[in-house]
C-alpha positions, 0 to 999 in steps of 0.5 A: 940829570934827566933834563940834560939827557933830554937836551932841554933848554937851559931855562927849562933845566933851571925851572926843573932844578928850582922845582926839585929844591922846593919839593921838600918845602912843599911836602913839609907844608902839606904835611903840616897842614894835614897834621894840623887839620887832623888834630883839630878835627880829632879835638872835636871828639866826634864819632870816627865816621863823622871825623872821616866825613870832615877829613875826606869829603868836607875839607876837600870840597870846601877847598875846591869851592875856594879855588873855584871862587879865585879862578879867573877862567870861567870854564875852570871855575865852573868845573871845579865848583861842580866837583865841590858841589858833588861832594857837598851834595853827598854830605847833605843826604840824610843818611850821611854821618854829618847829618846824624845827631842834633842840629846844634851838635852838627854845626853850631859848636864847631864854628863850621859853615852849615851844610845847606 
């Protein structure tokens, strides 16, 4: 193992071994999450550009917003919230795919939070 070659402490080697064991589980969890989200977005039967807007900037922006709210350090919370705001602000522009169509079609039926 590379950790042994690097002459790391036993505790560091144990932590690396644990991370290696859990990596497959983490990967499976992330793959499951994205497969589920993609299936639900596709079930909405929206145009491809709207699906892409939900999957690419909207969901990551909402995730970052949640991470920011849970952060205990103000500096991190502000930086993560700023990243989320940049993504959400771009989605609010009139020429963006999520802004096209009737207002009730954009947000009402899906149960998603409105982009203010």
